[in-house]
C-alpha positions in Angstrom: -1.3 6.3 -41.0 -0.4 5.6 -44.6 -3.1 5.9 -47.3 -4.9 2.6 -47.6 -3.6 1.2 -44.3 -6.1 -0.7 -42.2 -7.1 0.8 -38.9 -6.4 -1.5 -36.0 -9.6 -2.6 -34.2 -8.5 -2.7 -30.6 -12.0 -3.2 -29.1 -12.7 -6.5 -30.9 -9.3 -7.9 -29.9 -9.4 -7.4 -26.2 -11.5 -8.7 -23.3 -14.4 -6.6 -22.0 -12.4 -6.0 -18.8 -9.5 -4.5 -20.6 -11.8 -2.4 -22.8 -13.4 -0.9 -19.7 -10.0 -0.1 -18.3 -9.2 1.6 -21.6 -12.4 3.7 -21.4 -11.8 4.7 -17.8 -8.1 5.6 -18.5 -9.0 7.6 -21.7 -11.7 9.4 -19.6 -9.0 10.3 -17.0 -6.8 11.8 -19.7 -9.6 14.0 -20.9 -10.6 15.0 -17.4 -7.0 16.0 -16.6 -7.1 18.2 -19.7 -10.5 19.6 -18.8 -9.2 20.7 -15.4 -6.1 22.3 -17.0 -3.7 19.9 -15.3 -2.1 18.6 -18.5 1.4 19.6 -19.7 1.2 19.5 -23.5 2.3 16.0 -24.5 4.1 15.3 -21.2 3.1 13.6 -17.9 1.2 10.3 -17.7 -1.6 8.3 -16.4 -1.6 4.5 -16.4 -4.1 1.7 -15.7 -3.2 -1.9 -14.9 -4.8 -4.3 -17.3 -7.0 -6.8 -15.5 -5.5 -10.3 -15.5 -2.3 -12.2 -14.6 0.1 -10.7 -17.0 1.1 -7.5 -15.1 0.5 -5.3 -18.2 -0.5 -1.7 -18.0 -1.9 0.9 -20.4 -0.3 4.3 -20.9 -0.6 7.2 -23.3 0.9 7.2 -26.8 3.8 9.8 -26.9 2.9 12.8 -28.9 -0.8 13.0 -28.3 -2.4 15.9 -26.3 -4.6 14.6 -23.5 -7.8 15.8 -25.1 -7.0 13.5 -28.1 -6.6 10.3 -26.1 -9.1 7.6 -26.8 -9.6 4.1 -25.5 -8.2 2.6 -28.7 -5.1 4.8 -28.9 -3.7 3.7 -25.5 -0.6 1.6 -25.6 -0.3 -1.7 -23.6 3.2 -2.5 -22.2 4.8 -5.0 -19.8 6.9 -4.1 -16.7 10.0 -4.1 -18.9 8.6 -1.5 -21.2 7.9 -3.8 -24.1 4.9 -2.9 -26.2 2.6 -6.0 -26.2 0.0 -5.1 -28.7 -0.2 -4.1 -32.3 0.1 -0.3 -32.5 1.7 2.4 -34.6 2.4 4.4 -31.4 5.2 4.5 -28.9 5.6 5.7 -25.3 7.7 8.2 -23.3 10.5 6.3 -21.4 10.3 8.7 -18.5 6.6 7.8 -18.0 7.4 4.1 -18.1 10.0 4.5 -15.3 7.7 6.0 -12.8 4.6 4.0 -13.6 6.2 0.6 -14.0 7.8 1.0 -10.5 4.5 1.6 -8.8 2.5 -1.0 -10.7 5.1 -3.6 -9.9 5.3 -2.8 -6.2 1.8 -2.0 -5.1 -1.1 -4.4 -5.7 -3.6 -1.7 -5.0 -2.1 0.7 -7.6 -4.4 -0.1 -10.4 -4.4 3.5 -11.6 -1.4 6.0 -11.3 -1.8 9.7 -12.1 1.2 12.0 -12.4 1.0 15.7 -13.4 3.2 18.8 -13.6 0.9 21.7 -12.6 2.3 25.1 -11.7 0.9 24.9 -8.2 1.8 21.3 -7.6 5.4 21.9 -8.7 5.6 25.0 -6.6 4.5 23.2 -3.4 6.8 20.3 -4.2 9.7 22.9 -4.3 8.8 24.3 -0.8 10.8 22.8 2.0 7.8 22.4 4.2 5.8 20.6 1.6 2.1 20.7 1.9 1.1 22.8 4.9 -2.1 22.6 7.1 -3.5 25.8 5.7 -6.8 24.6 4.4 -9.5 22.0 5.1 -8.6 20.5 1.7 -4.9 20.2 2.7 -5.7 18.5 6.0 -7.9 15.9 4.3 -4.9 14.7 2.2 -1.9 15.7 4.1 -1.4 12.6 6.2 -1.6 10.5 3.0 1.3 12.3 1.3 4.8 10.8 0.7 7.8 12.7 -0.6 10.4 11.7 -3.2 13.6 13.8 -3.8 14.3 15.0 -7.4 16.9 12.9 -9.3 16.5 14.4 -12.7 14.3 13.4 -15.6 13.1 9.9 -14.8 15.1 7.9 -17.3 17.3 6.0 -14.8 15.6 2.7 -14.0 17.5 2.5 -10.7 15.3 5.3 -9.4 12.3 3.0 -9.3 13.5 1.3 -6.1 13.9 4.6 -4.3 10.6 5.9 -5.6 8.8 2.8 -4.3 10.6 3.0 -0.9 9.5 6.6 -0.5 5.9 5.9 -1.4 5.8 3.0 1.1 3.1 0.4 1.4 0.1 2.6 2.4 0.5 6.1 1.0 -1.7 7.0 -2.0 -0.4 10.5 -2.8 3.1 11.8 -3.4 4.9 15.1 -3.9 7.8 14.5 -6.3 10.2 17.2 -5.2 10.8 20.0 -7.8 8.7 17.9 -10.2 5.0 17.5 -9.5 2.2 15.5 -7.9 1.2 11.8 -8.1 -1.7 9.8 -6.8 -2.7 6.1 -7.0 -6.0 4.3 -6.6 -7.7 1.0 -7.0 -10.0 2.7 -9.5 -9.9 5.6 -11.8 -12.4 7.4 -9.6 -10.2 7.0 -6.5 -7.0 8.2 -8.1 -8.7 11.2 -9.7 -10.5 12.2 -6.5 -7.2 12.1 -4.6 -5.5 14.2 -7.3 -8.4 16.7 -7.3 -8.0 17.3 -3.5 -4.2 17.4 -3.7 -4.1 19.9 -6.6 -6.6 22.1 -4.9 -4.7 22.0 -1.7 -1.5 23.0 -3.5 -3.3 25.9 -5.3 -4.8 27.2 -2.0 -1.3 27.1 -0.4 0.3 29.1 -3.1 -2.5 31.6 -2.9 -2.3 31.8 0.9 1.5 32.3 0.9 1.4 34.9 -1.9 1.2 37.7 0.6 4.1 36.3 2.6 4.7 33.7 5.3 4.0 36.0 8.2 0.4 36.0 9.3 -0.5 32.7 7.7 -2.7 30.7 10.0 -1.8 27.0 10.4 -4.2 24.6 12.1 -3.1 22.8 15.3 -2.0 19.1 15.1 -5.2 17.8 16.9 -7.4 19.6 14.4 -5.3 18.2 11.6 -5.8 14.7 12.8 -9.5 15.2 13.2 -10.0 16.5 9.7 -7.8 13.8 8.2 -10.1 11.2 9.8 -13.2 13.0 8.7 -12.0 13.2 5.1 -11.5 9.5 4.6 -9.1 9.7 1.6 -6.2 7.9 3.3 -7.7 4.5 3.2 -10.8 5.2 1.0 -13.3 4.6 3.9 -16.6 3.1 2.9 -18.4 6.4 3.0 -15.8 8.2 0.9 -15.6 5.2 -1.4 -19.4 5.4 -2.0 -19.2 9.1 -2.7 -16.2 8.7 -5.0 -17.6 5.8 -7.0 -21.3 6.4 -7.0 -21.5 10.2 -7.0 -18.3 11.9 -8.1 -17.2 9.6 -10.9 -20.6 9.4 -12.7 -20.9 13.2 -12.4 -17.4 13.6 -14.0 -18.4 11.3 -16.8 -21.6 13.2 -17.5 -19.5 16.4 -17.6 -17.0 14.8 -20.0 -19.7 13.5 -22.3 -21.1 17.1 -22.5 -17.8 18.9 -23.0 -15.2 16.5 -24.4 -16.9 13.4 -25.9 -15.2 10.7 -27.9 -12.8 9.2 -25.3 -14.6 5.8 -25.5 -13.8 5.3 -29.2 
């Protein structure tokens, strides 16, 4: 910002509902950094702005995730036009993926996409996520797959991405690329990503000694655990745990270790 320039007061210029979405999204960026899932200035998380305009919030390009604040987030429409006063701009590749999902899925209020080592490694394995752990079986039935098409700059890819995600899946392995989750809330999207990333990490560790001797669970047990976990459709029990227990605990941790996201 140039010397003497006036700082833009975002909070006073938006509705309370949008400000809360901004705070929740900024918290997600900080939480992703806190868990070590960020990729320098790359990858993205987005949050739909409440209201009829189909706008969504995304990170300003060039910021580390631990720097993101509610005020620094950029509001765009589904064509990629910035629809607020800001000195920042966005990454076109992030817009391609997130605009596709926000446009196609009414339940996709929040979309998280990351490039962790373990997530990319599993996305590059032909079998995808395998039933090697309880964590994997909780999320495995909710995972869609999308083949790699290069850096996501081609807007035509959006149609294929949405088709692969389908109307009910909430998690995706982007082949040779990374992981993605969606949720009606920040808490739901983060919880899904937490389980998916841990499952990928466990798989890489289990396979580190070789494929022979790895114990896969039988299909009937896989179905049982998937039903018990409740992440597929966010059952009422898991929804309560996610919204009332997990998310408040995450916010308390963030306030202790990485405060300032709500500015």
